[in-house]
N, C-alpha and C positions, 0 to 999 in steps of 0.2 A: 331403618332393618324393612324387610322387601318380603310381601305376601306374597305369594303368587296369589293370581287373576280363577278363582272357580270357571272351572267350564265346563258346561253342559258334555254330556257324552261325542253330541252330534259339533259341537264343536272342536271336544277335542283327538277329534276322529280324522274332522278337517288339517285342526295346524299338523300335526303326528303326519296326510299324508303328501302337503305342501310342502313340509321339513323331507321328509321320504324323496322326494321329486326334485328338490332340490341339492340334497348330495347324487346323488347318484344320475345326476348334470355336470355337479363342480369333479366328485370324485370314482365315476362308476358305481354297478351294480353290487359288486363287495365290500361299495363301503354303505349299503343299507340293510342294516338292523335294528334290534331292538333298542340296546344301546347308545349306538349314535342320534338316533330317532329322538330318543329323552330327551338323551342332553343337552343336545337342541334346544329344542321346545319347555328344555328348563320342568322336563316328569319326571316318575320314576319306571326303571324297567318292568316293574312291575304294574304298571297303573296299565302301557300297550298292551303284557301279555291280557292282562282284563280286555282289552279291543281288540287285537289280531290274533290272542293265540299265542303264535309262533311269528316265527322272525321268516319263516315261508309265509303263516297269514295275513302277514303286515303285505310280503310283496307281490301276489296274488293280489292287494287290494290292490297292490300301488298301484299294475296292469289295469286294473279294470277305472282306474280312475280313469286313467292317466287316456286309454279305449273312449272310450267314454266322450272325453275332452276333447282329445280331436278326432273321430268321430263329429260331433255337434259342430266344430270349427267347420271343417269340411264338409259336413250340409247346409253350411248358408252359407257361402261361397259356392254351392254346387247350386242353391237359388239363387245369388242373388249370379251366374252365368246367365240359371235360364230366366232371368229377368231385365237380360244388357248389360246387366252393372259388375258382370266381375266375367270372370273367363277361367279356361280350362287350369287354365295353366298357377291359379292360384290353388283349386284344387291338389291337379301339383305338387306344390311348393313344401302346402299345409301337411297331406300324408309324407313325404320323406323329410321334410324335418321333425315331425313327432316321432320316427325315426331314429334321427341323430341326433339334433338341434335337441331334443325334449327327456333320448337316454329311454326309446322303448325298442327298437332294435337289438342293443344288445340287455338290455334288465331281458327280456324274453329270452337272449341262446340261452347266457346267463342260469335263464330258472328251471332252464331245459334238461342244460349240461347239470346242471345240480340233483336233476332227480324232478321234479317236480312237472312233469308230463301236463300236467293239466294247465301249466301258464298261459296259454294260449285259452283258453277258455273263454275269458269276457274280452278278447279281445277280436274274439270269432264275432262272439254274441253281440259284443254292440254295431261290429261290423253292419251282420246279417240285418240289427230291427235299422240301420242306418236304410241299404238296399234297398228296405221294403220302406223304411220312411219316403224315401227320394222317389221313386218310382209313380211316375203321377199316372189315373187311376188309364189315360186312354193306350195309360201302353198296353200292344197282345200282346197275352203269355209267353208267343216267341221271345220275346224283347224283351223281358226278366232274367231270361236266363244271362243275355247278352249279357248284362247290368250284374250279373253276378260275376261269369268271368271279364269285366273289365275290374270286379272289385277288386278280384283275387287275386287280376295282373298284376297292376297297381299297390298293393300290398307286398306284393313279393318283389320287386322290383324297388319299392324302399322301402323292404327290409333288407334285403341284400343290399342292397349302395351304403346302406349303414355301416354295414357288419367288414367288406370287402371294394367300396367302391373306388376310395382313394388308390388303396392300390391299382389295384386289376387297371385303372385306369392309364398311373402309373407306367406296370406292366405291360401293360397294351400300347400309350403312348396316342392314348384321345385325350377331351376332351372332360372332364369331370360331370360336364350338368349331360352326356349324352345321351344315359338314363334319364333323365326327367325328361331333353326331350321328346323320346322316345315312348315315354308313360304317356302328354300331353299332344303328339298326337294322337296317340289311342283316343283316347276321352274327347276330341273334336270332332274324330272320324264317329266316335256312340252318338254323339249328338245329333250328329247329321246324320247318322239312321233312323236316329228319332223320333225329332223334330221334323225333319227336310229339309232345315237347312238350324242354322248356326245363330239367337239371338248374341246380340255382339259381332 
C-alpha cells in the first residue's frame, strides 16, 4: 500500500509548477488545469486550489516561474558573454527557446485571450529586473534606455517567432532562423556600443 509523501507547502507548489510546465510543453496551455496538474503529482484538486486559488492563479504563477527561470538563464548568458566565455547568440537562443520550446509564448497569448489581462505582468517584471541587474555601473543613463529597447525588441521577436515564425517563414520563403539572426545582430551592436568592443 503506497502512501503519499508529505510535502511542505513550498515543495508542493514547486512540484505543481514543474508539472504545469511539463503539461504546457507536452500539450499546450489549454492543458494546464488544476485537475490535470493535481493528477500528475498525485494531489487533490482542493490541495491545488488552496495553493493557487484558481486555474488562472496557477497559470499566472507558472508564467512568473517561467519568466524568472528564463531571465536567470539569460542573465547568466549575458554575464558569460561579457566575460568572454559566452556569446550574444546564446542570449538570443535562450529567449527564443523560452517562448517556443518552453511554451512561454503560447501560454502568454492564451492567458491574454482568456481575459487574464495581467498575465504578462510577471514576465515584464522579471525582464525589468533582469535589465536593471545587468546594467553595469559604468553605463550612463542614455545607454539604459537602449538596453530597455533592446530587451523589448528581443522579447517581441521571440514571442512573435514562437507564435507565427514557422508559418511566416514558409509563406515568405525565408530561413526559419532569420528572426534569431536579426536579434543576434542587434545584441552584438548593443554590446559594441556599450563597451567599445565585444568581449570574446
